[in-house]
N, C-alpha and C positions, 0 to 999 in steps of 0.2 A: 503494499498500498504505500502511496505516497500522499504526503499532506503538503499541499502548495499554500505558502502561507500570500497575506497581504503584499503587495512590493511595497520596499523601503518601510518594511515594517520596522520599528523600534525593536533592538532587542535588549534594550533597557528598562522597556514598558512591560506593562503591567499585563497588554493583551498578549505578548510573546510569552511573559513567565508562566502565564497561563496556560496557554495550550501547550508547551515543554513540561511542565506538573502535572499536567493532567497523561501525558503520555508515557512521561516516566515512572508515574505511580503503578500501569497495566503490567503485569508478569508475562515473561515470556516475550517480549518485547523488547526489542533493539532499535536506537534511532541511529541513524547515521544524516549528517545535515552537508545541504550543498547550495552553494550561492552562486547565481549566474547573475555577474555586473552588465549590466549594458549601459548604452551612453545615456539613456534617458532615468533607467531608473534599476534597483537592484530586486531580482526575486530570490527567495530562499524558499527550498523543497525540502522537507522531512521524510527520508527514508524508512521505512518501518520494515524492521525482519523479524520473522516469528511467526506465532499463532495468530497473523492479522484476521484472519476467518472471525475471531472471536470479537473484532473491534465494529462500532457501530458507526457507520459512514455517516448517517444525517448525524448522531449528537458530536462527532468531531467536526463537520460542517456550521454545527449551530454557532461554536467560539467567534468572537468577533475580528481574531486574527485571522482568521483562515480562508483562503479564500476558495478554494475548492480541494476534494480529494477524488484521486484517481485509486481504483480497486486494480492492483497489477492482475494482468491477466495471462500474463507469459513468463517464460522463465528468465527474459532478459528484462530484468525491474530497471534497468537504466534506460539503459540505448532501445527498449521495446517499445512497440506501437502498443499501446493500451487501450480496451474498452473506455468509450467516453473522455478520451485524452486527445485535450485540445492544445496541448503544448507546442511550438513552434518546432518547426522541424528545420535545421538550417542554422547558420552561423555564420559570421562576419569579421574578417580576419586581413588587419594591412589593409581596407579598402576594398575587400574584394569579398563579394557573397559566394558561401558553398551552402547548397539545400539541396532538395529533391526535385526542385522544378525548373533547374537551369544546367547549366555546361560550362566547364571550364576546361582549357586545353594545356598541359604543361608538355610542352615537345623541350628537349635539352638532351644534354651529353647525360649517356648513362655514368659515367665516370670522366672528371676532368682530368685532364692532360696537359693543357700548357694554356699562357693566359690569352696567344693569340687566337686559339679557338673557342674559348670563352667570350671573349669578345664578339668574334665571327658570328656566334649561335645567337646571342643576345642584340647584336645590331639588328639581326635578320628577324629576329620575333619582334623587337620595337615598329621595323618598316613594315610589319601585317598587323598592328595593332595588337599583339601579345603582351599580355602583363604577369605571366607564370611561365616558368621553366623550371624545368631537373635538373639537378646538379649535384653528382656523386663524387662524396670526397673521402669517404669513408666504405668501402667495398667486400663485405664477403665474399670468401672464393672458395671453390671445391678444393682446390690445390693451394698446400701452404706456400708453394714457390711462385704462384700466380700474383698478378699486381694489386694491390690490397686497396689501391687509392693513397691519393697526397694528404690524406688526413685534415690537420689544423694548418697545415702549412701554404696551403691552397686559398683558407677561407677570408682571408681579408683583401685578395684580390676581386675572388669572385662576390662579396659583398660587396664592393666598389663599385665594380663593373654593373651589377645590377642596379646598384644607385643611379646611375652615369644612363643606362638606356632604357630606366621608369618601370624595370623588371620587379614588379611588387610582393610577389610569393616566390621560393625557392624549394621545390620537394627537396630531402635532403636523407638519403638513410643515415641512421645510426646505429653501432651496435652494443654498444656500451654506454650507462647514463653519465663517464665523465665526459663523451661529445656533448652533450647539454650544454655543459660550463664550458667548452670550447667553442662552442657556435654561440653563446653569449657573451664570452669577452671578445670575437672578434668583432661582434656587432657593436659593440661596445666601444670598442677601438676606432672602426672604420665610422661611426658615428650613428650608426642602424639605419642603412641608408633602404632596406630591403627588409623582406619578412620571410622567415622560413617555418614551412611544415616539416614536421618531423616524421621522416618514414620507419618503417617497422616492417621489414622485409621476411621474407617467407618461412627464412630459417630460425627465426626470431619469433614467429607468432607464437610459439608454446615456452618462451623464457619469459616465465613470469614475474622473477625478479626484475626483470628489464622493464615490463609492463606496469609494476607496480611504481615504478620511478619516475618514469614517464608520464603515468596517469596522477601522480602528485603534482607535476609542476603544470601549471596553468596558463603560462605566456604562450606557448605555442601547441597550434592544433597539431594533431596526428593524422596519417596515413596508415593503416596496418593492412596490411595484403593478408589474402588467406593461406594459408600453411597449404603448400602444394600435397602433403600427403597424407590430409587430415581430413574429416569430416566439415560440411559446411557448421554445423552446430557446435562443434570444437570450436573453428576461428570464431563465430561470433561471440562464443566466451571470451575469449581472450579479446574480443571487446570493450566486454563489460568488465573484463577485468581492469583496463583502462578507465572506464566512466565511472566504477563503482570504488577509484580513489580520488575522482573531483573533476576530472580532465572530461568533459562530455563533448568536446570541439571534433570530434572525429570520423572520418571518411574510411569506409571500407573498402581495399582493394581486391578486385581477382584479376588474375595473372596466369590462369590457367593450372592442371592440375598435372602433377607428374605421374603419368601413365604413359605406357606403351601403346595404348589403344590412340594416341593423340598423333602418332606417326605418320607422316613425316613433320609433322609440326614438333618445336622443342615440347611443348604439353599442351594438355588435353583444354581446347578452351572451354571455359564456364560460365560463359556471358550470357549464358538463360537463365543464370541466377541471379540477375540484375532484380528484375521485376519483386524476385522472391524476398531479395534482402529489403528492398524499400516496402514492402508489405509486413516483413517480421519487426522492422526495427526503423528509426527515425533518423538513422543516416545514412549522406549522401554514398551512392556509390561509384569506384572508380573503375576504368577498366584499364589493361595494361596490353595493350595487341602485341609490342616487341616481344619482351618475355613469353608470349602465349604461342606466336609463330616462330619467331627464331631464326627468321631467314628473309631474304629478298626474293624470293619465289614468285615467280609471275604464271597470271593462271591467262588461259588463250585470249579471255576478254581484253586482255592488257593491263587489269590491276594488278598490282601488289596482293599476295594475300593477307597482309598485314594491311591493306586498305579496306579488304573485303571485311576481314574482322573487325575491323573497327567499326564501321558501318553496323554489323550485326550487334556489337554493344551500345552503340549509340542509339538505333533504332527501337531496340529496347529498355530504353530510358535511363541510359547511364548518367553521371554528373560530372566526371571528368574525365578524362582521357592523359596518361601518362604513357609519352611514347619517345622512343630514342633516334635523335638525329645529331650529326654531326659533320664537320666541315669538309673531313674526309677520312670515311668510313677504314680506309685502308691502312691509317696509321691509328687507329683508334685502338687504345689500350684495353678497353673490354667490349666485348659483343659489337665489335664494328661490323661482321657478316648482317647483322638485324637493324643495320640503324640507317634513318632514309639521309639524303642529303639534304642541303640548304636549297637547291635548286628545284627540290619535291615540295617543298614546304607551302608555296603557294597552293598548289593542286590538293595535297591533303589537307589543308584547311576550307578548300570550297568543297572538297568531297564529304568532309566532317557537318558542313552547314546543308548539302543535299539531306544527309540522313537524319539531321536534327530535324529541319523543316518535315519531312514526311514523318518522325514521330511525332511533332506537334499536331499536327492534323491529325493523324490517328486516334492521339489525347480527344481532341476535340470531337471528332466524332463519337468516341465510345461515350464522355460525357452529354452528347445532346441526346443518343440516344437512351442514355441513362435518365434522363429527364423526360421525355418523352412516356418510357414507359412507368415513372414514376405518376406520370400525369395521367394515364390511365389506371 
């Protein structure tokens, strides 16, 4: 059960104290408090865990300090989409909105290699009206001898160049909680010219201590990728780990599942789960066509498999695309064979817009049909 208090309630006031005392006196019930600080108001939510079936919803809603009560109907208490739940879906970060209704594109380098390539990438994005990118500084690799990323050494010039070219949000994978401090220090050193979306990769989806540490910090939103060898339920519970620690600014990423049934693609494309996640949770959904396909193979119709897979995810309602580009894929230190070129960026953006328009038209027709059915 979630008790949503009146906006900007005074925590030193009688109304707040009254409801907290009432809930504290209930046996077999524990409370977790979450604050959502917006530009105009602060919302306080109290998550009740335990024998909540014994609680009277109407009695709790009768307290002056309570706005409404949501009875949790699914396993995912914080991220879940519950019956009679009118809480907002989505969040804003550094001037960019992430929700289940819109679409953001994060095209960029899977791994940062040189300042020159970073600048070329960001210049191309700016010239095509983009304000988000992906830049890998910390790279977990299967082989201990493979390139692991430049780490904190590349952060200052990546952030400075982002500011120079108007990039507002950078998706950047982290593999250890220390990386959060390194990112913060580099942002402070460069005058905070951009924002960072912390990415938890597929290998760390069940690194529970990392999830807890990332969830406890509130400054950076999180992109959590589905684990490549576990069920969707297990991955959604990983997102619940983040949210239960306090950070609800989470985007759920689909990047394909590791199984030979996906051959010849690198991973089995799981973008059919886009609407499933949106139905079960309040998280925006990201697709990663590059790591799903893993190549530049082209179909007889002239379109790359990456284009087809991207369109499949977008037309299913995806809210974010994480895609690899590189000024010179042949020299890329990580995943060069799957990267698109800067010359291909305009076509990619146009193709995405075609798929997005088709999705919006389908959604409008579905809503209209629903209204007609309700009217009859």
